[in-house]
N, C-alpha and C positions, 0 to 999 in steps of 0.2 A: 354535541358542539354545535353553537351558534352558528347560523349560517354567516352572519357578518363579519364570526371570529379570522383572522386570519391565520394558517396552520405554521409551527413552528418546527423547523425542521435540525434537528441536531443527530443526522445518520451522516456526517459528511467524509466518513471512514469508510462508508459504503459506496457514496459516491456523491457527487458535488453537483449543482446547478450549474448547470451550461453560461458562461457570462454572456450577458445579450452582443457584447463587440466582437465576442469570438462567433457567434449565429452570425453578425454582419458580414463576419470578414469571411464563413464559411460560403454563404449562400451564393454569390457570383459562379461557384464550382460547379454549383448544379444546371445553371442554365448556361448564363454566357458563355462561360471559358468552360466548355464539356469536355476538352480535346481528353488525348491520353499522351500523359507525359513519355512514353516513349516512342510516340508517330515521330516524324522527322518534318513536317508542315507547320505552317504557322498556326494551327488551332494547338498542335503539341507544344510546340514552341512556347506557346504564354505558358503554359500549364510550368514545365521546366521549371520556370523561372519561380513559379508561386512555389516548387518544391523545392529549389535549393535554398530559398529564403526564409525557409520553415523550417529547416534543418539550420541552417545559420542560428536563428532564434533558438532555437531547443540546445544546440552548442552553449548560446551564450547562459541558460540558464545549468547548463552541466560543466561547462568550464572545460572543458576537453579542448584537444589542440587541434583535431582535424574534422572538417565536414565529414568529411567520408566513413569515421568512425561511428555515426549514427546511422542504424539499419532502423527502421520503419516494421511496425509488426500490427496485430490487430488487439495488441492490448497485454498488460503484464504477464498472464500465462502463458502466451505463446513462444512471451519474453524467456519466459522462465525456464521453460522445456526446449527453448534452440540455446540459450548456451548450456545446460547441463547434457545434453543429448550430446552435442559438437563435442566438448570438453573428452567424453568417453570415447568418441571416435578420434578423436587426433593427438591426445597424447597417449603416445607410444609405452607399452608393457604397464599403463598405468589403465587400474579400472575401479577404482573405488573413490567414494563422495563421504564429505563430510559435511553435514548440516547439523541442525538443532532442532529441539523437538518442540519449539513453537514458531515454524515457519509455515508460510501459508500452504492451503492445501493442493497448489499447481505446484509443491516442489516437492509433499510430502507423498501424496500420491504417485506422482510419478516414479520417486526412491523406493516406497512399496511396490511398484510395476517392476521396475528391474529388479529388484530383488528377487522377484521369482524366476529371473533370468542369469543368479550367477553374481550378479551385482551385489558387491558389498557396500554397507552405507554403515559410516559412524554417526551415530545419533548424540549430539553434545547435549547436557543436562542446563537447566537455568535454577538458579535458588527462586526462595519463596517470593522473593519480586521480581523474578521475570528475567534478575540480570544471569550472561553466558559465565557459565564455568571455563573461565580462559586458559585453565591449567588441562583442562581436561580436551580442550580443543588442540590446544600444542600436541599434546599425547596423543591423538587422533591421526594427526598429520603422518604421514609416513612416506615411503619410498615409492609406495602405489597409487596415492592418492592422486587424482586426474582434476577433480574438483574439489572446495569448501563452498558452498553455499549460505549467507547466513543475511538475513535481512538487515537493514538499514533500521527501520523501525516498525515495532509489533503495531499488527492493525487493532487488536483489542485492546492493550493496555497503554498504547504507544510505547511502551521501554524503546529507547535506542540503544544498539550493539556500537561496540568501539571496531566499526569496517574496517578505517582505514591500519589500524593497529595489525587488525586481525589480518587481511591481506597481505600486511609485510611479511606476517608468521607462513604464511601459504608459499607466496614466492621464494623466500627461504628452501620450503621444504621442496621446489620444483613445481610447487603443482598450479592450477588457474584459481582466482577467486572471483567467485558470483555474487555480488548482492540483490537483492529483489527491496528496490527503493520504492517501489510503489506509494508507500504512505509518507516517505519522506520530501520526494521532490518536491519541491514549488511551496513546501515547510520549512528545509533545514536547506542551509546554504552547503551547496558542493561546490569541489575545485579537483574535478578529475585527472587533468594534466600533472597534479602534485601529488598524486595517490600511486598505488601499487596494484589499484582496483581494474582486472580485467576485463570485464564485464558486467554490467547493471540494468536491471530492468526497469520499465516506468510505465504508467497507462495515462492518459491524458483526462479521462473523465476523475480521476482524483485531485484534479487541480483546476478544476472549472472549464475544460473542455470535453469534448465530443466521446462517447463511447463507441468502442468497436476501432482504437487506433493506440497506439503503445509504439514502444523503442525499446531496442537492447545496444544500448554502447559496446561498443569491441573496438578494445585498444588497438591503435593499429601495428599491426604485427601478428597479431594472435593469429592462430590457424583456428578456420570454420568451418564445418562442413552445415550447411544449409538445413532445416529441418523442413520446408520447402521449396521445392526445386520449380526452378523455370527459366527465363530468358537472360544470358549476360546483362540485359542493360536494365533488366528490374533490380536494382538495389545491389548493384554491381554482382550482380547472380548470387547474394546472400538469400534473397527472400523472393521465393518467384511469387507472382499474379503480380496483373494491374493494377497499379498505387491507388490507394484512396485518395484521389487530390481533396476531396472538401474535408475528410478528417484529418490528413496531415496541416492543411493549412488551419484546420481548428487549432490542433495542438500547437505550432508554430505560434500560434495570436495568442494561446492561455501561456506558454511557456514567456513571453515575452511580456506579457502582463503581470506574471506570476516572479520576474526577476525584477520586476520595477517596484515591486509592492512586500518583497519578501520581508525585510527585516523590521518596519515599523509595523507591517500587521502580526507578526509573532508575537510583538512584546503586546500587542493590543489585543490576540486572540490572548493570549496565555495570561492576563487581567482580567477576561472573562471567565474562563475556564478554572482560576483558582477563586473567583466572585462564586461559580454554580458551586465548585465543588465545599466550597468552606459553608456555604448557607445550607446544603443540602446536609454535609457530614454534622453540624451542631444540630441535629435533631437527634443523633447517638443513635448506636446499637447499628451503623455502619461502617465501612472504613474502604479507602481507598486501594486498590488492586494496580501492581505495578510498580516500577522505581519511579518514585514522585518527586525524585532530584535528578531525573535525566530523560525525559519523556520527550514525546512531540507535546506542542504547547495547548493546542485542540485538543488532546481525547483525555477522558476523565473516566474511568472504568468502577463503577462504585459498589461492592456487594452490600445488601443488605438482610442482615443476619436471619436467618430462621422467615425469611420471606418467600417468594416465587418472582425469580423476574421477570416472567412472561407475564404476571398477574399485572405487574407493576406495570412494562410497558403496555400493556393492554388496556387499562384504565389513563395511560396518557394520549395512548394512541384515540381514543375516545375524547381527551380533551383537546384534540389537534397538535399535539405534540409528538414527533415521529423522536425515538431510539431504538436503540436495538440489544440485543443478549452477547452480539462478538460480532463473528464475520457475515457478511453477508451471504456468502458461497453455502455458508453450513444455516443457514434460515430456515427453521419447519424443522432440524432435525431432532430426534426427541436425546440423542446423545448429548452427553455434555461438551464442554469447552475443553478441546484439545490443550490449548496453551494453559489454560486455568487447573489444568488437570496436572500437565509437567510442572506448574511452581505450586505446588500440593497444596491447593486450597482444599478446607476441608468442605464436606458436604454439605452441610449446614450453610454455609456461608457461598458457596460456589453458585448453589441455585437462586441463589437473589442476584447476581451479578447484572449490571444495567450497565451498556455502553453508552457514553453521552458524546459526541465529536463534534465541535464546533467549526466555523469557517469564515472567511473575511467577512462576510454577509451576516454574521450574527449579531445581531444588538443589545445592549446592556438592558433595557426593557424586557427581551425575550429572555433573557437569562434570570432576571427576576422572578418573570413569570414562571418559569419551570420551577425554580426553587421552591416556590409558594405551592405548585402545584404538586410535586413530589412528596412536599410536606404533609400536604391534605389527603393525599393516595394511601401515604405510609405508613399512616395515624388511623385510618378508618381501616386500612389490612389488620395491622396489629391488632384494635380494637376486636376485630371479626375474632381474629386469631385466638384470644384470649377467652372470648364467650364461646368459644369451639371446645377450648381445652376445659371450661369449666363445666361446661357438659356433659 
């Protein structure tokens, strides 16, 4: 990579760059406004005001009815764990979980652990395009279901699930419904006030906010048992620990920015994604994975037949272009993607899957440069592969 070349970042489903205005909003709370929001003196009061404003900003993005329905957490993983464990602890005579085969590891790893303690989990399958089997979901619900947890959008393929419809089915069954919306918040319009969703998880660093801060939406009246216990003044007793005020302020600012830009940016990013995808697919011997008619505007998962995605990503990285093979939480693992396995993608295609995830900072010039780079790399890899086969 040339020293003068600016790197291109297309791994935004793993994390986004913190918006400079978010950083500026956070800085005073490391220095001048350093008080503890639970303190009753002036240092605590001014920080508590900022905390309340951040909660209102996030409420504006989520469209929920009350500020106190938002519980700040350390991120999406904690929020997912808190939602599922609380439902099991508070739903009397209900001890079963319904989820899907393509959930994030923070949900699937927890349910696997709970299974060793006797908790029954119903895993609902998806089809070849990553779409949920809704009828199987309906059948999995029962009188012992404590919670159904279904992601809003898949982090690897971008495929979106009909979570509001699924929440309605779950409510009819008398259970709680939770959605891991980490990939969707800031990209899709959300209106929780008019939905049957009981709990929702999000993470700031997926929408140009800081790492280490997230939130759990908890519908008013929903029974809840804290995952982390502490004082009543901390998140109304629902999450112990001193409030991460710089992070919370950063999340609030990121939510404010996302709410103001959501619709126009979704259209622009979708056009960029389509340009990228069409340019790459034009080369042939590759295919876009997932439900291409119902997915996040920023995500393209392209499988290159009979090639190794790891080799493509490596060469792109050397060219100053950052992409991924799937979930950042599984990076470095030799295990194939559980999402693509659940979709029954054949091994010769699965091995060549590469995820490109864009953001509002991605430009048309960058997309065109990536298309050229991918085309060149794939052509060279295929040529090498053919020579090896002949030899």
